[in-house]
A tleap script that builds the chain and sets N, CA, C and O, in Angstrom:
source leaprc.protein.ff14SB
mol = sequence {
  NMET SER ASP LYS PRO VAL ALA GLU MET SER
  PHE GLU ASP ALA MET ARG ALA LEU GLU GLN
  VAL VAL GLY GLN LEU GLU ARG GLY ASP VAL
  PRO LEU GLU GLU SER ILE THR LEU TYR GLN
  ARG GLY ALA GLU LEU LYS ALA HIE CYS GLU
  LYS LYS LEU LYS ASP ALA GLU GLU LYS VAL
  ALA ALA ILE THR LEU ASP ARG ASP GLY LYS
  PRO THR GLY THR THR PRO VAL GLU GLY CLEU
}
set mol.1.N position { -9.274 2.889 -0.655 }
set mol.1.CA position { -8.204 3.666 -1.274 }
set mol.1.C position { -8.760 4.876 -1.934 }
set mol.1.O position { -9.733 4.750 -2.677 }
set mol.2.N position { -8.248 5.981 -1.733 }
set mol.2.CA position { -8.723 7.276 -2.332 }
set mol.2.C position { -8.384 7.266 -3.819 }
set mol.2.O position { -7.335 6.779 -4.241 }
set mol.3.N position { -9.314 7.826 -4.600 }
set mol.3.CA position { -9.053 8.020 -5.983 }
set mol.3.C position { -8.559 9.412 -6.345 }
set mol.3.O position { -8.381 9.753 -7.515 }
set mol.4.N position { -8.349 10.192 -5.312 }
set mol.4.CA position { -7.854 11.562 -5.532 }
set mol.4.C position { -6.514 11.489 -6.179 }
set mol.4.O position { -5.646 10.723 -5.761 }
set mol.5.N position { -6.331 12.329 -7.256 }
set mol.5.CA position { -5.013 12.433 -7.825 }
set mol.5.C position { -3.890 12.726 -6.847 }
set mol.5.O position { -4.017 13.600 -5.989 }
set mol.6.N position { -2.763 11.978 -6.979 }
set mol.6.CA position { -1.690 12.149 -6.096 }
set mol.6.C position { -1.146 13.593 -6.094 }
set mol.6.O position { -0.817 14.146 -5.044 }
set mol.7.N position { -1.068 14.154 -7.236 }
set mol.7.CA position { -0.537 15.549 -7.399 }
set mol.7.C position { -1.332 16.566 -6.632 }
set mol.7.O position { -0.816 17.638 -6.316 }
set mol.8.N position { -2.602 16.257 -6.315 }
set mol.8.CA position { -3.462 17.168 -5.565 }
set mol.8.C position { -3.350 17.008 -3.981 }
set mol.8.O position { -3.861 17.819 -3.209 }
set mol.9.N position { -2.660 15.925 -3.586 }
set mol.9.CA position { -2.657 15.595 -2.182 }
set mol.9.C position { -1.652 16.416 -1.382 }
set mol.9.O position { -0.608 16.804 -1.906 }
set mol.10.N position { -1.949 16.671 -0.164 }
set mol.10.CA position { -0.929 17.246 0.686 }
set mol.10.C position { -0.034 16.168 1.117 }
set mol.10.O position { -0.342 14.991 0.930 }
set mol.11.N position { 1.108 16.531 1.709 }
set mol.11.CA position { 2.126 15.622 2.156 }
set mol.11.C position { 1.426 14.595 3.168 }
set mol.11.O position { 1.586 13.377 3.079 }
set mol.12.N position { 0.714 15.156 4.042 }
set mol.12.CA position { 0.055 14.323 5.101 }
set mol.12.C position { -0.989 13.307 4.506 }
set mol.12.O position { -1.057 12.139 4.889 }
set mol.13.N position { -1.747 13.819 3.595 }
set mol.13.CA position { -2.766 12.914 2.926 }
set mol.13.C position { -2.009 11.793 2.120 }
set mol.13.O position { -2.411 10.629 2.133 }
set mol.14.N position { -0.944 12.177 1.448 }
set mol.14.CA position { -0.195 11.194 0.668 }
set mol.14.C position { 0.479 10.177 1.591 }
set mol.14.O position { 0.542 8.998 1.245 }
set mol.15.N position { 0.960 10.575 2.698 }
set mol.15.CA position { 1.570 9.637 3.675 }
set mol.15.C position { 0.521 8.695 4.191 }
set mol.15.O position { 0.777 7.496 4.302 }
set mol.16.N position { -0.605 9.172 4.498 }
set mol.16.CA position { -1.684 8.284 5.023 }
set mol.16.C position { -2.118 7.313 3.976 }
set mol.16.O position { -2.330 6.138 4.278 }
set mol.17.N position { -2.262 7.771 2.718 }
set mol.17.CA position { -2.561 6.838 1.593 }
set mol.17.C position { -1.512 5.839 1.384 }
set mol.17.O position { -1.793 4.668 1.129 }
set mol.18.N position { -0.219 6.301 1.492 }
set mol.18.CA position { 0.875 5.330 1.345 }
set mol.18.C position { 0.888 4.316 2.401 }
set mol.18.O position { 1.134 3.150 2.093 }
set mol.19.N position { 0.647 4.644 3.624 }
set mol.19.CA position { 0.524 3.749 4.765 }
set mol.19.C position { -0.582 2.726 4.491 }
set mol.19.O position { -0.381 1.541 4.757 }
set mol.20.N position { -1.694 3.121 3.991 }
set mol.20.CA position { -2.772 2.213 3.605 }
set mol.20.C position { -2.356 1.229 2.552 }
set mol.20.O position { -2.632 0.033 2.646 }
set mol.21.N position { -1.693 1.743 1.551 }
set mol.21.CA position { -1.223 0.861 0.427 }
set mol.21.C position { -0.322 -0.178 0.983 }
set mol.21.O position { -0.491 -1.369 0.723 }
set mol.22.N position { 0.683 0.277 1.785 }
set mol.22.CA position { 1.667 -0.660 2.334 }
set mol.22.C position { 0.975 -1.715 3.204 }
set mol.22.O position { 1.327 -2.894 3.177 }
set mol.23.N position { -0.009 -1.263 3.968 }
set mol.23.CA position { -0.716 -2.235 4.827 }
set mol.23.C position { -1.458 -3.265 4.017 }
set mol.23.O position { -1.481 -4.435 4.401 }
set mol.24.N position { -2.066 -2.882 2.913 }
set mol.24.CA position { -2.770 -3.826 2.076 }
set mol.24.C position { -1.835 -4.758 1.449 }
set mol.24.O position { -2.090 -5.961 1.398 }
set mol.25.N position { -0.683 -4.216 0.932 }
set mol.25.CA position { 0.312 -5.121 0.280 }
set mol.25.C position { 0.905 -6.097 1.271 }
set mol.25.O position { 1.147 -7.253 0.925 }
set mol.26.N position { 1.158 -5.639 2.551 }
set mol.26.CA position { 1.773 -6.532 3.532 }
set mol.26.C position { 0.821 -7.605 3.920 }
set mol.26.O position { 1.270 -8.729 4.146 }
set mol.27.N position { -0.487 -7.359 4.021 }
set mol.27.CA position { -1.463 -8.369 4.373 }
set mol.27.C position { -1.490 -9.443 3.282 }
set mol.27.O position { -1.756 -10.606 3.585 }
set mol.28.N position { -1.230 -9.098 2.066 }
set mol.28.CA position { -1.181 -10.088 0.993 }
set mol.28.C position { -2.560 -10.712 0.647 }
set mol.28.O position { -2.645 -11.804 0.085 }
set mol.29.N position { -3.628 -9.972 1.007 }
set mol.29.CA position { -4.932 -10.510 0.793 }
set mol.29.C position { -5.662 -9.888 -0.440 }
set mol.29.O position { -6.888 -9.938 -0.548 }
set mol.30.N position { -4.887 -9.326 -1.322 }
set mol.30.CA position { -5.474 -8.703 -2.546 }
set mol.30.C position { -4.996 -9.553 -3.779 }
set mol.30.O position { -3.874 -10.058 -3.821 }
set mol.31.N position { -5.892 -9.669 -4.741 }
set mol.31.CA position { -5.487 -10.392 -5.956 }
set mol.31.C position { -4.298 -9.751 -6.675 }
set mol.31.O position { -4.064 -8.553 -6.511 }
set mol.32.N position { -3.576 -10.480 -7.429 }
set mol.32.CA position { -2.364 -10.084 -8.064 }
set mol.32.C position { -2.515 -8.832 -8.871 }
set mol.32.O position { -1.679 -7.935 -8.759 }
set mol.33.N position { -3.581 -8.722 -9.712 }
set mol.33.CA position { -3.717 -7.533 -10.495 }
set mol.33.C position { -3.959 -6.303 -9.598 }
set mol.33.O position { -3.402 -5.246 -9.894 }
set mol.34.N position { -4.721 -6.379 -8.571 }
set mol.34.CA position { -4.948 -5.291 -7.610 }
set mol.34.C position { -3.650 -4.994 -6.880 }
set mol.34.O position { -3.429 -3.834 -6.531 }
set mol.35.N position { -2.787 -5.946 -6.627 }
set mol.35.CA position { -1.491 -5.746 -5.984 }
set mol.35.C position { -0.599 -4.877 -6.873 }
set mol.35.O position { 0.099 -3.972 -6.416 }
set mol.36.N position { -0.659 -5.199 -8.150 }
set mol.36.CA position { 0.184 -4.356 -9.061 }
set mol.36.C position { -0.334 -2.943 -9.174 }
set mol.36.O position { 0.472 -2.020 -9.292 }
set mol.37.N position { -1.618 -2.727 -9.145 }
set mol.37.CA position { -2.135 -1.382 -9.157 }
set mol.37.C position { -1.766 -0.679 -7.829 }
set mol.37.O position { -1.385 0.492 -7.820 }
set mol.38.N position { -1.881 -1.390 -6.761 }
set mol.38.CA position { -1.566 -0.799 -5.428 }
set mol.38.C position { -0.058 -0.455 -5.445 }
set mol.38.O position { 0.319 0.612 -4.961 }
set mol.39.N position { 0.784 -1.305 -5.974 }
set mol.39.CA position { 2.174 -1.076 -5.935 }
set mol.39.C position { 2.551 0.203 -6.814 }
set mol.39.O position { 3.434 0.991 -6.477 }
set mol.40.N position { 1.807 0.321 -7.946 }
set mol.40.CA position { 2.060 1.572 -8.745 }
set mol.40.C position { 1.558 2.821 -8.012 }
set mol.40.O position { 2.218 3.856 -8.090 }
set mol.41.N position { 0.479 2.777 -7.338 }
set mol.41.CA position { -0.095 3.856 -6.646 }
set mol.41.C position { 0.915 4.203 -5.447 }
set mol.41.O position { 1.192 5.373 -5.182 }
set mol.42.N position { 1.417 3.178 -4.780 }
set mol.42.CA position { 2.402 3.385 -3.751 }
set mol.42.C position { 3.682 4.091 -4.223 }
set mol.42.O position { 4.215 4.982 -3.561 }
set mol.43.N position { 4.139 3.656 -5.381 }
set mol.43.CA position { 5.369 4.322 -5.938 }
set mol.43.C position { 5.116 5.750 -6.276 }
set mol.43.O position { 5.989 6.596 -6.082 }
set mol.44.N position { 3.943 6.049 -6.779 }
set mol.44.CA position { 3.527 7.425 -7.154 }
set mol.44.C position { 3.414 8.242 -5.858 }
set mol.44.O position { 3.912 9.367 -5.817 }
set mol.45.N position { 2.783 7.721 -4.808 }
set mol.45.CA position { 2.650 8.375 -3.520 }
set mol.45.C position { 4.041 8.626 -2.916 }
set mol.45.O position { 4.300 9.712 -2.397 }
set mol.46.N position { 4.882 7.688 -2.976 }
set mol.46.CA position { 6.273 7.817 -2.425 }
set mol.46.C position { 7.033 8.880 -3.110 }
set mol.46.O position { 7.675 9.692 -2.444 }
set mol.47.N position { 7.003 8.929 -4.429 }
set mol.47.CA position { 7.636 10.040 -5.166 }
set mol.47.C position { 7.093 11.361 -4.864 }
set mol.47.O position { 7.850 12.328 -4.782 }
set mol.48.N position { 5.839 11.469 -4.695 }
set mol.48.CA position { 5.098 12.755 -4.321 }
set mol.48.C position { 5.551 13.210 -2.876 }
set mol.48.O position { 5.790 14.394 -2.638 }
set mol.49.N position { 5.649 12.290 -1.994 }
set mol.49.CA position { 6.089 12.660 -0.624 }
set mol.49.C position { 7.554 13.129 -0.668 }
set mol.49.O position { 7.907 14.126 -0.038 }
set mol.50.N position { 8.427 12.384 -1.436 }
set mol.50.CA position { 9.792 12.790 -1.507 }
set mol.50.C position { 9.934 14.247 -2.081 }
set mol.50.O position { 10.721 15.062 -1.601 }
set mol.51.N position { 9.155 14.493 -3.089 }
set mol.51.CA position { 9.176 15.867 -3.737 }
set mol.51.C position { 8.740 16.943 -2.740 }
set mol.51.O position { 9.351 18.006 -2.627 }
set mol.52.N position { 7.627 16.615 -2.001 }
set mol.52.CA position { 7.143 17.592 -1.087 }
set mol.52.C position { 8.182 17.839 0.056 }
set mol.52.O position { 8.338 18.976 0.502 }
set mol.53.N position { 8.874 16.800 0.515 }
set mol.53.CA position { 9.908 17.007 1.549 }
set mol.53.C position { 11.110 17.755 0.959 }
set mol.53.O position { 11.708 18.567 1.665 }
set mol.54.N position { 11.490 17.517 -0.303 }
set mol.54.CA position { 12.605 18.199 -0.879 }
set mol.54.C position { 12.233 19.708 -1.025 }
set mol.54.O position { 13.045 20.588 -0.742 }
set mol.55.N position { 10.994 19.967 -1.471 }
set mol.55.CA position { 10.558 21.371 -1.672 }
set mol.55.C position { 10.547 22.087 -0.284 }
set mol.55.O position { 10.920 23.256 -0.190 }
set mol.56.N position { 10.112 21.366 0.793 }
set mol.56.CA position { 10.099 21.917 2.137 }
set mol.56.C position { 11.532 22.239 2.642 }
set mol.56.O position { 11.791 23.311 3.190 }
set mol.57.N position { 12.451 21.264 2.432 }
set mol.57.CA position { 13.820 21.403 2.820 }
set mol.57.C position { 14.401 22.588 2.137 }
set mol.57.O position { 15.146 23.322 2.787 }
set mol.58.N position { 14.133 22.852 0.878 }
set mol.58.CA position { 14.690 23.978 0.188 }
set mol.58.C position { 14.204 25.310 0.745 }
set mol.58.O position { 14.894 26.322 0.619 }
set mol.59.N position { 13.025 25.319 1.359 }
set mol.59.CA position { 12.453 26.518 1.908 }
set mol.59.C position { 13.054 26.821 3.383 }
set mol.59.O position { 13.045 27.955 3.861 }
set mol.60.N position { 13.511 25.829 3.970 }
set mol.60.CA position { 14.066 25.955 5.301 }
set mol.60.C position { 15.364 26.795 5.154 }
set mol.60.O position { 16.221 26.481 4.327 }
set mol.61.N position { 15.488 27.840 5.949 }
set mol.61.CA position { 16.688 28.717 5.852 }
set mol.61.C position { 16.965 29.215 7.251 }
set mol.61.O position { 16.076 29.339 8.094 }
set mol.62.N position { 18.243 29.496 7.460 }
set mol.62.CA position { 18.637 30.177 8.698 }
set mol.62.C position { 18.461 31.713 8.490 }
set mol.62.O position { 18.877 32.239 7.457 }
set mol.63.N position { 17.900 32.367 9.382 }
set mol.63.CA position { 17.685 33.823 9.242 }
set mol.63.C position { 18.925 34.548 9.812 }
set mol.63.O position { 19.335 34.292 10.944 }
set mol.64.N position { 19.489 35.420 9.042 }
set mol.64.CA position { 20.602 36.217 9.433 }
set mol.64.C position { 20.033 37.446 10.086 }
set mol.64.O position { 19.123 38.064 9.534 }
set mol.65.N position { 20.548 37.836 11.273 }
set mol.65.CA position { 20.112 39.005 11.975 }
set mol.65.C position { 21.179 40.091 11.954 }
set mol.65.O position { 22.374 39.799 11.978 }
set mol.66.N position { 20.719 41.404 11.908 }
set mol.66.CA position { 21.638 42.521 11.976 }
set mol.66.C position { 21.902 42.876 13.468 }
set mol.66.O position { 21.440 42.186 14.378 }
set mol.67.N position { 22.619 43.916 13.667 }
set mol.67.CA position { 22.979 44.326 15.072 }
set mol.67.C position { 21.707 44.558 15.969 }
set mol.67.O position { 21.728 44.372 17.186 }
set mol.68.N position { 20.595 44.978 15.272 }
set mol.68.CA position { 19.415 45.237 16.007 }
set mol.68.C position { 18.467 44.062 16.181 }
set mol.68.O position { 17.369 44.176 16.725 }
set mol.69.N position { 18.953 42.918 15.687 }
set mol.69.CA position { 18.161 41.749 15.796 }
set mol.69.C position { 17.099 41.550 14.706 }
set mol.69.O position { 16.224 40.691 14.808 }
set mol.70.N position { 17.211 42.376 13.662 }
set mol.70.CA position { 16.220 42.355 12.594 }
set mol.70.C position { 16.745 41.376 11.466 }
set mol.70.O position { 17.950 41.338 11.216 }
set mol.71.N position { 15.888 40.628 10.825 }
set mol.71.CA position { 16.300 39.761 9.729 }
set mol.71.C position { 16.951 40.560 8.569 }
set mol.71.O position { 16.451 41.604 8.151 }
set mol.72.N position { 18.008 40.058 8.106 }
set mol.72.CA position { 18.664 40.820 6.961 }
set mol.72.C position { 18.671 39.960 5.720 }
set mol.72.O position { 18.949 40.456 4.628 }
set mol.73.N position { 18.378 38.716 5.859 }
set mol.73.CA position { 18.394 37.817 4.732 }
set mol.73.C position { 18.337 36.364 5.187 }
set mol.73.O position { 18.177 36.073 6.373 }
set mol.74.N position { 18.466 35.488 4.251 }
set mol.74.CA position { 18.450 34.073 4.563 }
set mol.74.C position { 19.593 33.388 3.971 }
set mol.74.O position { 20.117 33.814 2.942 }
set mol.75.N position { 20.013 32.314 4.594 }
set mol.75.CA position { 21.055 31.464 4.008 }
set mol.75.C position { 20.619 30.052 4.081 }
set mol.75.O position { 20.059 29.660 5.104 }
set mol.76.N position { 20.825 29.266 3.099 }
set mol.76.CA position { 20.367 27.837 3.157 }
set mol.76.C position { 20.970 27.131 4.351 }
set mol.76.O position { 22.113 27.383 4.733 }
set mol.77.N position { 20.182 26.241 4.936 }
set mol.77.CA position { 20.664 25.441 6.016 }
set mol.77.C position { 21.589 24.315 5.524 }
set mol.77.O position { 21.276 23.620 4.558 }
set mol.78.N position { 22.719 24.152 6.199 }
set mol.78.CA position { 23.706 23.151 5.735 }
set mol.78.C position { 23.093 21.753 5.688 }
set mol.78.O position { 22.328 21.362 6.570 }
set mol.79.N position { 23.437 21.030 4.666 }
set mol.79.CA position { 23.005 19.638 4.499 }
set mol.79.C position { 21.647 19.478 3.863 }
set mol.79.O position { 21.174 18.349 3.733 }
set mol.80.N position { 21.029 20.499 3.480 }
set mol.80.CA position { 19.716 20.386 2.860 }
set mol.80.C position { 19.830 20.779 1.385 }
set mol.80.O position { 18.834 20.756 0.661 }
savepdb mol mol.pdb
quit
């Protein structure tokens, strides 16, 4: 398990770390105290991934084009 602070991880790194945490917890071969630590790390990774996704969704926009096909502005994509 990486000791890198979650806040410094990219979305992809955090997802990989979360998958590792879930795998370890599913195997059930870690002591109780370590399981608690893993669960806490997993919750932190999950929240980080959700924030990264939300931030990305907010940046996604439909580009409005003028008569000449040039971008004139952006509008938020429905449902995001």
